[in-house]
N, C-alpha and C positions, 0 to 999 in steps of 0.2 A: 454373555448370558446374564451372569450375576448382576453385573453393571445396569444391563438395560429392565432386570425385572424389578431390583431392589431400589437403586437410585431413584426412580420416580416416585416412591412411597414416602420419599423423605417429608412430605407436608403432613404426613399421618404419625409417621415413626421417626423421630430427629435423629436418631441413631443411626438410620439408613445413610445420612447425608456423608459418612465416611467414604461411601464409595464414590464421591466425586475426587478422593484425592490419589493424585498417580502413585504416590509412594505407598500409599496402605495397598492398593490393587497390584503392584507390583511385587510387593514382599508376599502377597497372598499367592500370586502368578507363581513364584519361586518355590514357594513350600509346596504347593499343588504339584510342579513339574516333579520335584523329589519324590513326593508320595507316589507320583504316577509310575516312575519308574523303577523304584523300589517294589511296586507292587506286580506290575506288569513283566518287569525284569525276568523272573522266576518262570513265569507262563511262557513267555517267549522262548526261553532257553529250553524248556520241555518240547517245545512245539519245532524249533529248529533242529533239537536231536532228534525227534521221531521222524521228521521229513528229511534226515540227511543234508540239511543246509552247512556244509562244511566247506571251510576255508582249503584251497588247493596252493601250496605254497609254491614260489617260483624256484626253479632248477637254479638258476643264477642268481639267486638271493644268499644272503649270509647263512652257513653250513646252520649256526646256531637256532635258527629259525625252523630247521627240520621237524622240531619237537612241538611246533605247533599247528603241523600237519593234521586237519579234522578238526581245529576248534570252530564252534560254531559262528558263520558269520550272519550279515544282514541284519547287524543289531541297530542299524539305523531305524528301524521299525520303533525301536524303545525311544531313540532321540526323537525323533518326528513325534510319537504320541505325548512325551513330555512337555513338548514345544505347543503344538497347537490345541490339544485339548484345554492348556489352563490360558492360552492367549483368547480362543473363543469363550472361555467362561470369565473372564477377568478384564478385557478390553472392550474399549469401545469399538463395536463392528460396523458403526457407520464412518470410520476414520478410513480415510483414503490410504494413509501411509501402512496402517495395520495390514489391508486387505492387499494393498500390493505385496509387502512382504511375506505375507502367508503364500500368495501366489506363487512367488519364487520359489519359496521351501518346497512346497507341493510338486511344481513341475519338476523341478532339479529331482527332488527324492524319488519322484516315477523313474527318471531318466535311471537315477543309480540302481534302484529297483529292478530295473530289465536287465542291467547288468550283471547285476550281481544272481539273478535268476539264472541267466544264459551261462553263468559260470558254474554256481554251486549246484545247479538243479539239473540243467539239461548237458553239463560236462562240457562245454565249450570255454575252453581255458582263456581264450581272448574275450571273451565275453562281449560286450555290445561293440560292432564294429566303429572302430576309432572316429571315424569321417561322419557316422551316424551320431555320435555322441556329442561330437563338436558344432553339426548341425543343430541340434537341441539346444544346446547353449547358446549358440549364434540368435536363433530364432528366438527365444527369450530375450535375449540382450534387446533385440531390434524392438519387440514388444513393449518392453520395459523403457526403452527410450523415447519412443513415439508415444507412450501414454504419458509421459510425463511433459514431453514437449507441447503436445497437443491437447490434452486432455486432463492435465495437471491442476490441481486447486489455486495454484499459482504461478505469477509470471516469473517466479524466483528461477527455474531452470531455464535458463535463457541461453546456455550454451556456454556460461562461465562457470567456474570452480575456485575454492579460496586457497591461497598459498601458503601452506605452514609459515610460523615466523614474521607475517606482514599482514599488516590489518587494514591497508589504505589500498591494497591491489588484488585483482583476480586476474586468472588466467582465461581468456576468452578463445575458445576453442573452436567457435564459428561452426562450420560445416562439419568438422570433426566430431564434434560432441557426440553425435550418435555412434560411430565408431568406438570413441573414447569410453562411453557407457558399455558397450558390448564387450571391449576388452577388460574392464574391471570387474565384470560379471562372469566371464568365461574365465578369465585368470585368476580370480580368487576361488572360485570352485575347484579349479584343476589345483591349485595351489594346496589347499586344505587335503584333495585327496592323493598327492605326491607326499606328502607329510607322514600320513596314515601307514607309518610301516613300523610303529614300536607300540608297545602295550601302554595305552593313555597318553599318550604325546601329541595326537592330535586333537583330541576332546579336551586335553588340558588347554592347551594354546587358544583354542575358539573359545574357551570361558574365559579367558584372558582378555580377548576381543570383544566379547559381548559385556564384561564388565564395563569396559573403557566406554564403547558405546551406549549402553544405559545412561551413563554421565554425561556424555557430549547431546544425548537426546532429551534429557531432562531440562540442559542447561538451554539448549537451542529452543525448547518450548516455554521458555519464560522470558518475558520481556525485559524483567528486571538482572535477571542474572546474564541474559545475552547481550543486553546494553551494556553492561558492567565490564562485561569481559570481550566486548567488540566483536562479535562474531555474529551469526545470521540469526535472526529471529523467524522461526517459521512455526508459524499459528498451527498446533493442532500434532506437529510432530514428538510431542513428548509421549505421547501414546504408545510410540515404540519404545518406551523403557519399558513396557510392559511384556513385550515380545521378548528384549533382550532379559528380561529378567527370568522369565519362562525359559527362554534358553540357558541362560545359567545354572537355574533349577535341574534342567534335564541332561547337561553336561555332568553335575556331580552326582546325579542317580546315575548316570550311564558309566561314569568312572567306577563305581561301586562292584560293578561287574566286568568293567574294563582294564582296571590296575593290573599290574603285574604279579602271579602270571595271568593274564586275561582268560576270562572265560567265554567272552564272545567279542569278535571285532565288529565294529560299525558297518564295514564295506562301503560301497560306494553310495548305497542309499543314504548313509547319513554324513559322509565326506562330502559330498557334492553338494547336498541340501545346506549344509552347514555355512561352506564356503560360498556359495551362492548368495545367502542370507547375510552373511558380513557384506559382502561389496554391494548389495543392495542397499541396506542400510548406509553404508558410506557414502553412496550417492545420494540419498534422500536427503542426508544431512548437509551434502556439500563438502565432504572431506575426504573427497577421492585421494587427494594426493597425501594426507596426514594417514590413509589406509597402510601405506609404504612402511611407516614406522610402526605404527599399531600393530600390524601384521609382519614385521620384520622378520621374525623367524620363517613364516612361509615364503617370504620375498628369497630368503638366504637358500631356502631349501629349492626352490625352482631355479635361482641362479647357478647352483652346483649341477644341477642336472644340465643346463645348457652348457655351462663351461665344458663340463665333462665330455658332452657329445662334441662340441668344437674342436677340444682338443684331440680326441680320438681321430677326429676326421681330419683335420688339416696338419696334426704333427705325427704322422706317421704310426697313428694307433699308441701313441703316448696317452695316458691317462694323470690328471691332475690329483684325484682324489682316489681313495682305494676300492672305493664304490659310492655311487650317488642313488639317492640322495645323501644328503651330508650326513645324516644321522647314522646311516651304514658307515660311512667312512669311520665314526669315533666307536663303532663297534668294533671293527676289524682292527683297530689300533690297541684294542684288549679293554674298553670301557664296558663295564657291565650295563645293562639294558635300561634296568631302574636309572642310574648314575646319568645315562646319556639324556632322558626324558626331564628329570629333575631339573639337569641343567639349563636345558633348552627352556622350560618353564621359566628358570630365574632369568634366563635372558630375554623370553617373551614378557614377561613382568616389567623390567626395565624399560624395554621399549614403550610399552605402556605409559608408563610414568613419564617418560621423554615427550610421549604425544600429547598428554595433558598438561604438560609444562609449556608446551607449546601456547596453549591459550593465554597466559600471561606475558610469555616471551615475545612480544609483538611490538 
């Protein structure tokens, strides 16, 4: 809104020309997001406590988590406020990519909200039925894929995707492009959801992903930088830097309340929305395969669950890990929760640096 209100006044007040620059508006979005979260956080905490929106700890989880019973959940509302409001204030709202990612965020945030509502308020431990939640994610993925393929602003989304470490090769998915997009969005949203099991873990790793994608979006939106690094130049995609910056600010603001010991959990409201947004941005930047590296910790967490289930089913009840997802395994090995979180953050940062290094290693 600020962009649309103030930038047109440049001819009368030259200082407003600063709103032309994505870097300035990204910084503004990040600062705004932090302030919003710090202001709204205590208000949401009071409301969540007032209406008894409490987390119910699973009986089959680590025993050390029993002390977290009753912690307010649905804190994803703080995160969504910190992302959506700054994006609306600072971004170009006629930009196709920004509108698309906002739609993904809102849709998955709504699905997560319904799940949290059923669990925390309606006392239904399983929340939203799994197949209903999955159906909502698949419908979103299909709409996203078809929107890009048939109504997107460019013919760039033609069923191909870039391959990390290679500059002259693309992977042509053909008829599998739509299912691939559905898999990316569904997989990324569920991966963040699975990782959200320790105080500050998922939000910190999400922030690292958004920092990386902010850099990639800015580079991809500039003809000079993208040409130099020999990656796809996508006109207008640079506006996603503002969304990513708002998400970074929202992550920092939410971490104020979610760091150990957490005062509030994000719940599915936050985790599904964050994961879906990360997947959607990777698709728009045509960096779907690079997402596996950028979100390496999320991928490892999902694989740990898959391997644990397969091992239990086909090896006569034997388990690979003490507990899955993987962060619980290290907890049961005796690592304090903050140590697990910080070490996973470090690994996440290393994954992000490797991903950025692929821009030159081609």
